[in-house]
C-alpha positions as CSV (number, residue, x, y, z in Angstrom):
1,X,76.1,132.0,183.6
2,X,72.6,131.1,184.6
3,X,70.2,129.6,182.1
4,X,66.6,130.5,182.5
5,X,64.2,128.0,180.9
6,X,60.7,128.6,179.7
7,X,59.9,125.0,179.1
8,X,56.3,124.3,179.7
9,X,55.7,121.9,182.6
10,X,52.9,120.1,180.9
11,X,54.6,116.8,181.6
12,X,52.9,116.9,184.9
13,X,49.7,116.1,183.1
14,X,51.3,112.8,182.1
15,X,49.5,112.6,178.8
16,X,49.7,109.1,177.5
17,X,51.3,108.7,174.1
18,X,49.2,107.1,171.4
19,X,45.9,107.1,173.2
20,X,45.9,110.8,174.1
21,X,44.2,109.9,177.4
22,X,45.1,112.3,180.2
23,X,46.0,110.7,183.5
24,X,45.5,112.5,186.8
25,X,48.6,113.9,188.5
26,X,49.0,112.4,192.0
27,X,48.7,115.2,194.5
28,X,52.1,115.9,196.0
29,X,54.1,115.1,192.8
30,X,57.3,117.0,192.4
31,X,56.5,120.6,191.3
32,X,52.8,120.4,191.9
33,X,52.8,122.9,194.7
34,X,54.8,125.4,192.8
35,X,53.0,125.1,189.4
36,X,49.3,125.9,190.1
37,X,48.1,124.4,186.9
38,X,49.4,122.9,183.6
39,X,48.0,123.2,180.1
40,X,49.1,120.8,177.4
41,X,48.0,122.3,174.0
42,X,48.6,119.8,171.3
43,X,47.9,120.4,167.5
44,X,46.6,117.0,166.4
45,X,46.3,117.5,162.7
46,X,47.2,120.5,160.5
47,X,46.6,121.3,156.8
48,X,47.0,124.4,154.6
49,X,44.1,126.3,156.0
50,X,43.0,124.5,159.2
51,X,43.9,122.4,162.1
52,X,42.5,120.4,165.0
53,X,43.9,120.7,168.6
54,X,43.5,118.9,171.9
55,X,43.9,120.7,175.2
56,X,44.5,119.0,178.6
57,X,44.3,121.0,181.7
58,X,45.6,119.8,185.1
59,X,44.6,121.5,188.3
60,X,47.3,121.5,191.0
61,X,45.4,123.9,193.3
62,X,42.2,123.6,195.4
63,X,39.3,121.6,193.9
64,X,37.0,123.5,191.5
65,X,33.3,123.2,190.8
66,X,33.7,125.1,187.6
67,X,36.6,126.3,185.5
68,X,37.6,128.6,182.7
69,X,40.8,128.4,180.6
70,X,42.0,131.4,178.5
71,X,44.7,132.1,176.0
72,X,45.5,134.4,173.1
73,X,46.8,133.7,169.6
74,X,49.7,135.5,168.1
75,X,48.4,134.8,164.6
76,X,45.0,134.8,162.9
77,X,43.7,131.5,164.2
78,X,39.9,131.2,164.5
79,X,38.1,128.5,166.3
80,X,35.2,127.1,164.2
81,X,33.9,124.2,166.3
82,X,34.7,122.4,169.5
83,X,33.8,119.6,171.9
84,X,33.9,119.0,175.7
85,X,34.0,122.8,176.5
86,X,32.1,126.0,175.7
87,X,34.4,127.9,173.4
88,X,34.2,131.6,172.6
89,X,36.6,134.0,170.9
90,X,37.0,137.7,170.8
91,X,39.7,138.8,168.4
92,X,42.8,136.8,169.4
93,X,41.5,136.0,172.9
94,X,39.9,132.6,173.5
95,X,37.9,131.3,176.5
96,X,37.1,127.7,177.1
97,X,34.6,127.1,179.9
98,X,33.4,123.8,181.4
99,X,30.3,121.9,180.3
100,X,27.9,120.8,183.0
101,X,29.2,117.3,182.9
102,X,32.9,118.1,183.4
103,X,32.6,121.1,185.7
104,X,34.2,119.3,188.7
105,X,38.0,119.5,188.6
106,X,39.7,117.9,191.6
107,X,43.1,118.8,193.0
108,X,45.5,116.8,190.8
109,X,42.7,116.2,188.3
110,X,42.7,116.7,184.6
111,X,40.2,117.6,181.9
112,X,40.5,117.5,178.1
113,X,38.7,119.3,175.4
114,X,39.2,119.8,171.6
115,X,38.4,122.0,168.7
116,X,38.8,122.7,165.0
117,X,40.2,126.0,163.7
118,X,41.3,127.9,160.7
119,X,44.5,129.9,160.1
120,X,46.8,131.2,157.4
121,X,50.5,131.8,157.6
122,X,51.8,130.3,160.8
123,X,50.0,128.3,163.5
124,X,52.1,129.0,166.6
125,X,51.1,127.4,169.9
126,X,49.9,130.1,172.3
127,X,52.6,131.2,174.8
128,X,50.5,131.7,177.9
129,X,47.5,130.0,179.4
130,X,45.4,130.8,182.5
131,X,43.0,128.7,184.6
132,X,40.5,130.9,186.4
133,X,42.9,133.8,186.1
134,X,46.0,132.0,187.4
135,X,48.9,131.6,184.9
136,X,49.7,128.0,184.2
137,X,52.9,126.2,183.3
138,X,55.1,128.4,185.4
139,X,56.5,128.3,189.0
140,X,54.5,130.6,191.2
141,X,57.4,130.9,193.6
142,X,55.8,128.8,196.4
143,X,58.8,126.5,196.5
144,X,60.7,129.1,198.5
145,X,64.4,129.8,198.4
146,X,64.9,127.2,195.7
147,X,62.8,129.1,193.2
148,X,64.8,129.7,190.0
149,X,64.4,132.6,187.6
150,X,61.3,133.0,185.3
151,X,60.3,129.8,183.7
152,X,63.1,127.7,185.1
153,X,62.1,124.6,187.0
154,X,63.6,124.4,190.4
155,X,65.6,121.2,189.7
156,X,67.0,122.2,186.2
157,X,70.6,123.5,186.6
158,X,73.0,125.5,184.4
159,X,75.2,122.5,183.5
160,X,73.7,119.1,184.4
161,X,77.2,117.5,184.5
162,X,78.3,119.8,187.3
163,X,78.8,117.9,190.5
164,X,77.2,114.8,189.2
165,X,78.0,111.2,188.5
166,X,77.1,109.9,185.1
167,X,75.2,106.6,184.5
168,X,77.2,103.5,183.6
169,X,75.2,101.2,181.4
170,X,75.5,97.8,182.9
171,X,75.0,96.1,179.6
172,X,77.9,97.9,178.0
173,X,80.0,97.5,181.1
174,X,79.6,93.7,181.0
175,X,80.7,93.6,177.3
176,X,83.6,95.9,178.0
177,X,84.7,94.0,181.1
178,X,84.6,90.7,179.2
179,X,87.2,91.9,176.7
180,X,90.9,91.4,177.6
181,X,92.0,94.7,179.2
182,X,88.5,96.0,179.1
183,X,88.1,96.4,182.8
184,X,90.3,99.5,182.6
185,X,87.4,101.4,181.0
186,X,84.3,99.3,181.8
187,X,83.1,101.8,184.4
188,X,83.1,104.8,182.1
189,X,79.6,106.3,181.4
190,X,78.2,105.9,177.9
191,X,75.0,106.9,176.1
192,X,71.9,104.7,176.0
193,X,70.7,104.6,172.3
194,X,66.9,104.4,171.8
195,X,67.3,103.6,168.1
196,X,63.9,102.0,167.5
197,X,60.5,101.8,169.1
198,X,61.2,98.4,170.5
199,X,64.2,99.8,172.4
200,X,61.8,101.6,174.7
201,X,60.7,98.3,176.3
202,X,64.0,96.5,175.6
203,X,65.2,94.4,172.6
204,X,65.7,90.6,172.8
205,X,65.4,90.5,176.6
206,X,67.7,93.6,177.1
207,X,67.1,96.5,179.3
208,X,64.4,99.0,178.3
209,X,64.2,102.7,179.2
210,X,62.5,102.1,182.6
211,X,65.1,99.4,183.5
212,X,67.9,101.9,182.8
213,X,66.2,104.6,184.8
214,X,65.6,102.3,187.7
215,X,69.3,101.2,187.6
216,X,70.2,104.9,187.4
217,X,68.3,105.6,190.7
218,X,70.3,102.7,192.3
219,X,73.6,104.2,191.1
220,X,72.6,107.7,192.1
221,X,72.1,107.0,195.8
222,X,72.2,110.3,197.6
223,X,74.3,112.0,194.9
224,X,73.4,113.8,191.7
225,X,73.4,111.6,188.6
226,X,73.2,112.3,184.8
227,X,71.5,109.7,182.5
228,X,72.5,110.1,178.8
229,X,69.9,109.0,176.2
230,X,70.2,109.2,172.5
231,X,66.9,110.0,170.7
232,X,67.5,108.4,167.3
233,X,64.5,107.2,165.2
234,X,63.4,109.9,162.8
235,X,61.4,109.0,159.7
236,X,63.8,108.3,156.8
237,X,66.7,108.4,159.3
238,X,70.2,109.0,158.1
239,X,69.3,109.8,154.5
240,X,72.9,109.9,153.4
241,X,74.2,106.7,155.1
242,X,72.6,103.3,154.6
243,X,74.3,101.6,157.5
244,X,72.3,103.4,160.1
245,X,68.9,103.7,158.3
246,X,66.0,103.2,160.7
247,X,62.7,101.5,160.9
248,X,60.4,104.4,160.0
249,X,59.6,105.3,156.4
250,X,60.1,108.9,155.3
251,X,56.4,109.8,155.7
252,X,55.8,108.1,159.1
253,X,56.0,111.2,161.2
254,X,52.8,110.5,163.1
255,X,54.2,107.1,164.1
256,X,57.4,108.8,165.3
257,X,55.3,111.1,167.4
258,X,52.8,108.7,168.9
259,X,54.7,105.4,169.1
260,X,58.2,106.8,169.9
261,X,58.4,110.3,171.4
262,X,55.2,110.2,173.3
263,X,55.9,106.9,175.2
264,X,59.5,108.1,176.0
265,X,58.1,111.4,177.4
266,X,55.5,109.6,179.5
267,X,58.3,107.5,181.1
268,X,60.7,110.4,181.6
269,X,57.8,112.4,183.2
270,X,57.2,109.8,185.8
271,X,57.7,111.5,189.2
272,X,59.7,108.4,190.3
273,X,62.6,109.7,188.1
274,X,62.3,113.4,189.0
275,X,65.6,113.4,190.9
276,X,67.7,112.3,187.9
277,X,69.3,114.7,185.4
278,X,68.3,113.3,182.1
279,X,70.4,114.4,179.1
280,X,68.8,113.7,175.7
281,X,70.9,114.0,172.6
282,X,68.4,114.6,169.9
283,X,68.5,112.9,166.5
284,X,72.1,112.3,165.5
285,X,73.1,113.1,161.8
286,X,69.7,114.5,160.8
287,X,69.5,118.2,160.4
288,X,72.9,118.8,158.8
289,X,71.9,116.5,156.0
290,X,69.3,119.0,155.0
291,X,72.0,121.6,154.4
292,X,74.8,119.5,152.9
293,X,73.2,116.6,151.1
294,X,70.3,118.2,149.2
295,X,69.7,120.1,146.0
296,X,72.4,120.7,143.4
297,X,75.3,119.8,145.7
298,X,77.5,116.9,144.5
299,X,76.9,115.2,147.8
300,X,73.1,115.3,147.5
301,X,71.1,112.1,147.7
302,X,67.5,111.6,146.6
303,X,66.6,110.4,150.1
304,X,67.8,113.6,151.6
305,X,65.9,115.7,149.0
306,X,62.8,113.8,150.1
307,X,63.3,114.6,153.7
308,X,63.9,118.3,153.0
309,X,60.8,118.4,150.9
310,X,58.5,116.7,153.4
311,X,59.9,118.6,156.4
312,X,59.8,115.6,158.6
313,X,63.3,116.0,160.0
314,X,62.4,119.5,161.1
315,X,59.0,118.5,162.4
316,X,60.3,115.4,164.2
317,X,63.1,117.3,166.0
318,X,60.8,120.1,166.9
319,X,58.2,117.7,168.3
320,X,60.9,115.8,170.3
321,X,62.2,119.1,171.7
322,X,58.8,120.3,172.6
323,X,57.6,117.2,174.3
324,X,60.8,116.2,176.1
325,X,61.4,119.8,177.0
326,X,58.2,119.8,179.0
327,X,59.8,117.4,181.5
328,X,61.5,119.6,184.2
329,X,64.6,117.4,184.7
330,X,65.3,116.7,181.0
331,X,68.1,118.6,179.3
332,X,67.9,118.6,175.5
333,X,71.1,118.7,173.5
334,X,70.6,118.8,169.7
335,X,73.1,117.1,167.4
336,X,75.3,119.6,165.5
337,X,77.4,117.3,163.3
338,X,81.2,118.0,163.5
339,X,83.8,120.3,162.1
340,X,84.5,118.1,159.1
341,X,80.9,118.4,158.1
342,X,79.6,121.9,158.7
343,X,82.8,123.8,159.3
344,X,82.8,125.2,155.8
345,X,81.4,128.7,155.2
346,X,78.6,127.3,153.0
347,X,77.5,125.0,155.8
348,X,78.2,126.9,159.0
349,X,75.6,129.6,159.1
350,X,73.0,127.6,157.1
351,X,73.2,124.8,159.7
352,X,72.6,127.2,162.6
353,X,69.6,128.5,160.7
354,X,68.2,125.0,160.1
355,X,68.6,124.2,163.8
356,X,66.7,127.3,164.7
357,X,63.9,126.3,162.3
358,X,63.7,122.9,164.0
359,X,63.8,124.3,167.5
360,X,60.8,126.5,166.7
361,X,58.7,123.9,164.9
362,X,55.8,121.8,166.3
363,X,55.4,124.0,169.4
364,X,59.0,123.9,170.4
365,X,61.0,127.1,171.4
366,X,64.7,127.8,171.6
367,X,64.3,127.5,175.4
368,X,63.6,123.8,174.9
369,X,67.2,123.5,173.8
370,X,69.8,123.3,176.7
371,X,72.7,122.9,174.3
372,X,74.2,121.1,171.3
373,X,76.5,118.1,170.9
374,X,79.2,117.7,168.3
375,X,81.3,114.7,167.0
376,X,78.7,112.1,168.1
377,X,79.9,108.7,167.0
378,X,82.6,110.4,165.0
379,X,86.4,110.5,165.0
380,X,87.4,114.2,164.6
381,X,90.4,115.1,166.8
382,X,89.5,117.2,169.9
383,X,92.5,119.5,169.5
384,X,95.2,119.6,166.8
385,X,98.3,121.0,168.5
386,X,100.8,120.8,165.6
387,X,99.1,123.3,163.3
388,X,96.4,126.0,163.3
389,X,94.1,127.4,160.7
390,X,96.2,130.5,160.5
391,X,99.5,128.7,159.7
392,X,101.2,128.7,156.3
393,X,103.7,126.3,154.8
394,X,105.3,126.1,151.3
395,X,103.8,129.5,150.6
396,X,100.2,128.4,151.1
397,X,97.7,128.7,153.9
398,X,96.7,125.6,155.9
399,X,93.2,126.1,154.5
400,X,94.6,125.2,151.0
401,X,95.8,121.8,152.1
402,X,94.0,118.7,150.9
403,X,93.1,117.7,154.4
404,X,91.6,121.0,155.5
405,X,90.2,121.8,152.1
406,X,89.2,125.4,152.9
407,X,87.4,124.5,156.1
408,X,87.7,127.2,158.8
409,X,88.3,124.7,161.6
410,X,90.9,122.0,162.1
411,X,89.5,120.3,165.2
412,X,86.4,119.8,167.3
413,X,87.1,122.1,170.2
414,X,87.7,125.2,168.1
415,X,84.6,124.4,166.0
416,X,82.3,123.7,169.0
417,X,83.2,127.0,170.6
418,X,82.8,129.0,167.4
419,X,79.5,127.2,166.5
420,X,78.1,127.9,169.9
421,X,78.6,131.6,169.2
422,X,76.9,131.3,165.9
423,X,73.9,129.5,167.4
424,X,73.6,132.3,170.0
425,X,73.7,134.9,167.2
426,X,70.7,133.3,165.4
427,X,68.6,133.4,168.6
428,X,69.5,130.5,170.9
429,X,69.9,131.5,174.6
430,X,73.3,132.8,175.5
431,X,73.6,130.2,178.2
432,X,73.6,127.1,175.9
433,X,76.5,124.7,176.5
434,X,78.2,122.3,174.1
435,X,79.0,118.6,174.5
436,X,81.8,116.9,172.5
437,X,81.8,113.1,172.0
438,X,85.4,112.0,172.7
439,X,84.7,108.3,172.7
440,X,86.8,107.5,169.6
441,X,88.9,110.6,168.7
442,X,92.0,110.1,170.7
443,X,94.3,109.0,167.8
444,X,97.1,107.8,170.1
445,X,99.4,104.9,169.7
446,X,102.8,104.7,168.0
447,X,101.6,106.6,164.9
448,X,100.7,109.8,166.8
449,X,102.9,112.6,165.5
450,X,105.2,114.2,168.1
451,X,105.4,117.5,166.3
452,X,104.6,119.5,163.1
453,X,105.2,118.0,159.7
454,X,108.0,119.3,157.4
455,X,107.4,122.8,155.9
456,X,108.2,121.6,152.4
457,X,104.6,121.9,151.2
458,X,101.4,122.7,153.0
459,X,100.3,119.1,152.6
460,X,103.5,117.6,154.1
461,X,103.1,120.2,157.0
462,X,99.5,119.3,157.7
463,X,99.6,115.5,157.0
464,X,102.9,115.1,158.9
465,X,101.5,116.8,162.0
466,X,97.8,115.9,162.2
467,X,96.6,113.6,165.0
468,X,93.5,112.6,163.0
469,X,94.9,109.8,160.8
470,X,91.9,109.1,158.7
471,X,92.4,109.1,154.9
472,X,89.7,111.8,154.6
473,X,87.7,113.7,157.2
474,X,84.5,112.4,155.6
475,X,85.3,108.8,156.5
476,X,83.0,107.7,159.4
477,X,82.7,104.0,159.5
478,X,84.7,101.8,161.9
479,X,87.9,103.7,161.3
480,X,91.2,101.9,161.3
481,X,93.8,103.3,163.7
482,X,91.3,105.2,165.9
483,X,91.6,105.4,169.7
484,X,89.7,106.3,172.8
485,X,89.7,110.0,173.4
486,X,89.5,112.2,176.5
487,X,87.7,110.5,179.4
488,X,84.2,111.9,180.2
489,X,84.5,115.0,182.3
490,X,82.5,118.2,183.2
491,X,83.5,121.8,182.3
492,X,86.7,120.9,180.4
493,X,86.9,124.2,178.4
494,X,85.1,127.5,177.9
495,X,81.5,127.0,176.6
496,X,81.8,123.2,176.9
497,X,79.5,121.5,179.4
498,X,81.3,118.2,179.1
499,X,83.3,115.7,177.2
500,X,81.1,112.6,176.9
501,X,81.3,109.1,175.5
502,X,77.9,109.2,173.8
503,X,78.8,106.5,171.4
504,X,79.7,103.3,173.4
505,X,83.2,102.2,172.2
506,X,83.0,98.8,170.7
507,X,79.6,99.2,169.1
508,X,80.0,98.9,165.3
509,X,79.1,101.8,162.9
510,X,77.9,99.4,160.2
511,X,78.6,96.1,158.6
512,X,81.5,95.6,156.1
513,X,79.2,93.5,153.9
514,X,75.5,93.0,153.5
515,X,73.9,91.2,156.4
516,X,70.2,90.3,156.4
517,X,68.4,91.9,159.4
518,X,65.1,92.9,160.9
519,X,66.4,96.2,162.3
520,X,65.9,98.3,159.2
521,X,69.7,98.7,158.6
522,X,71.1,98.7,155.1
523,X,74.6,98.0,153.8
524,X,76.7,101.1,153.3
525,X,79.9,100.8,151.2
526,X,81.6,103.3,153.4
527,X,81.9,100.4,155.9
528,X,83.6,98.2,153.3
529,X,87.4,98.4,153.5
530,X,87.7,97.8,149.7
531,X,85.4,100.7,148.8
532,X,87.1,103.5,146.8
533,X,84.7,106.2,147.9
534,X,82.2,108.9,146.7
535,X,82.0,112.7,146.6
536,X,81.3,112.9,150.4
537,X,84.8,111.5,151.2
538,X,86.6,113.0,148.2
539,X,86.5,109.6,146.3
540,X,89.0,108.1,148.8
541,X,89.3,104.7,150.3
542,X,86.8,104.2,153.2
543,X,89.5,103.4,155.9
544,X,87.1,101.0,157.5
545,X,88.0,97.9,159.5
546,X,87.2,94.5,158.0
547,X,84.7,91.9,159.2
548,X,82.4,94.4,161.1
549,X,78.9,93.5,162.2
550,X,75.7,95.5,161.9
551,X,75.6,99.0,163.4
552,X,75.2,98.9,167.2
553,X,76.4,95.3,167.5
554,X,79.5,94.5,169.5
555,X,82.7,94.6,167.5
556,X,85.6,93.2,169.5
557,X,88.3,94.0,167.0
558,X,87.3,97.7,167.1
559,X,87.2,97.8,170.9
560,X,90.7,96.4,171.1
561,X,92.0,98.9,168.6
562,X,90.4,101.8,170.5
563,X,92.1,100.7,173.7
564,X,95.5,100.2,172.0
565,X,95.4,103.7,170.4
566,X,93.8,105.5,173.3
567,X,95.0,109.1,174.0
568,X,95.5,109.8,176.8
569,X,96.8,106.2,177.0
570,X,95.2,103.7,179.3
């Protein structure tokens, strides 16, 4: 199934992050011939009745001695004042013409202007822009036979993992190879986590984003290659889990935009990296929290209530999708929790609606979303073969067992396929694909059940046959007995773009006791093996391994356990 994308190619304007300065596109950049002009329309500030915006126009056609940009609003926006352009408005239609001092617009050159406006209701970004009557931000077909469908950049494919190698992080490879037996998996591809602003340039002498992309070009050679990045630094991050709290305070949305997303976009938009297929997995464990851990629910936390009230999870995800989706070779996959989180009726549809809200915030559209990823850094079994949701035992449905607890799904594959259909039903493109993180959900080893449990009761039936051996499906930190899952592979099942190892095996989920640090990471009792639980895990023991370091730090004991319990076995 072919995906058509309407992502705006404003990345060609290479708008620098915090400064807002527009840099000229080098003539001959990838896509310049096919996209006659680009317009980057950015709402800078917004309040209840008004807003300010900045517009950067890049000309990829013949040089101009004067210019005129036009667009129309879908709402009731009215421009009240402006600068660096002569602005006029008739109804919804706006015209911005050059001033005498910025009339010259060279091939590959850019010009910026701004304005203040009023509105009520919604303040949607205009869908179409023209420069001297020529539509911008779309391929005009001049690339020839390689021209895709409407709005689809020539180098964006249906499934980025098809026919492609996947980047092996040399820093993770070195740690894995240094472990006894680790060479067996050291060449597997894993995600690169950009979990703080400093990670963009590299932490403590480690590789930054450009270093990883340069290494990816080396690994690519003449083949296709996917680079997997985890975008993970929202304000008030992980409001229901202290171990992975982040550096940004709940209200620091502007800092997230200008010091985190904008610099990442500027690097990804560098034409040097245009031949890479860049998969971004956007903001793990954020949006589902707004559904399950707010309001009157017993699992609610004050921190999650704050993030729902201020809207900064929705705004942050929308902004990331909008900006990163502008880059023609970027494929955005939004985190969609896992079956043991949003598989219940109360959570399933509500989560899809929340994802749609985020995907249409801050100028983003559903076409900025290439797909979704489930089970990231989690342990839910890919496929439970010894029972199904439709089985009964001891006169009761499997849904009534303590383990399933009225969930409609018993494993990740069935959940991901069903949730994909739900997402399409609320307005996402029918061609979206799913990723499933299988880095730690193998549950092999000697304790893996060989068949169904006894039919005595529904609990003996489910517990005796389930591969997932956690105490409770809500347990998430450094789980004892876990194993490596299916190896990364493309097109493993219907609707699934790939199985991936987005969480690098051997990196801790959180510390088992408080550790002073400058990474913004707290101590979560769910990482303490002596903890007796909370409503989110049914007040059960945490099931965590002892002596674990801070999240993201190397945890040799976990790595060894994952290899020992791998399924398929190593």
